[in-house]
N, C-alpha and C positions, 0 to 999 in steps of 0.2 A: 292382571287382576290384583296380584299382591301389591304392586306398586300403587295402584289406586287406593287400596285399603290403607296403605302406609301413609299416603298423602292426606287422606281424610282423617286418619288418626292424629297426625301431626297438627292439622288445622283445628280439630276439636280440642286437642290438648293445649294448644297455644292460647285459647280463649275459654277457660273453664267458666261455666255459668252463663255463657252467651245463649241466645235463643236457639242457635244451631246445636249447641251442646245439649241443651235441655230437650230439644226435639229428638235427637239421636238416643238419648237415655230413655225418653218416653216410648219411642218406637221399639227399642230393645226390650224394655220391661213388658210392653204389651205383647210382643211376640213370644216371650218366655212364659207369660202368664196364661195365654189362651189354652184351653183344654183341647186335646187332640181330636175328640169327636166333633167339637165345634168347627175346627179348621177343616176337618174332613167333609162336614156337611156343606160348608161354604164352597170348597173346591168342587164338590159334586154338583152344586147348583150352577157354578160358573162353567165348568167344562162339559157337563152333560146337557143342561137345559138352555143355557145362554149361548154358548159357543157351538154347541152340537158337534163336538169333536169325538165323543164317545157314544155308543149306542144306548138307547133307553130300554130298559127291561121292564116288563109289566108282570104283575103277579096275578095269576088266575087261580081260583079255587074250583073245586068240583061243582059247587052250586052256582058258580058265576054264569049269568045268562047274557052278559054284555060282551060278547066276543067280536 
């Protein structure tokens, strides 16, 4: 894993300003700028509702008649 990171770092450093370098910078800035609650909501949608890997919990109140 570390060797792959090193190789990709060398490749991006060898051609600064290339489209691959700009894409990597954009991806890094996007990941660093996203708010934690947004990332959590997206992960919740993906793992609970789309992939169905985690159980879905439902909220019932005392007055709820749709059980």
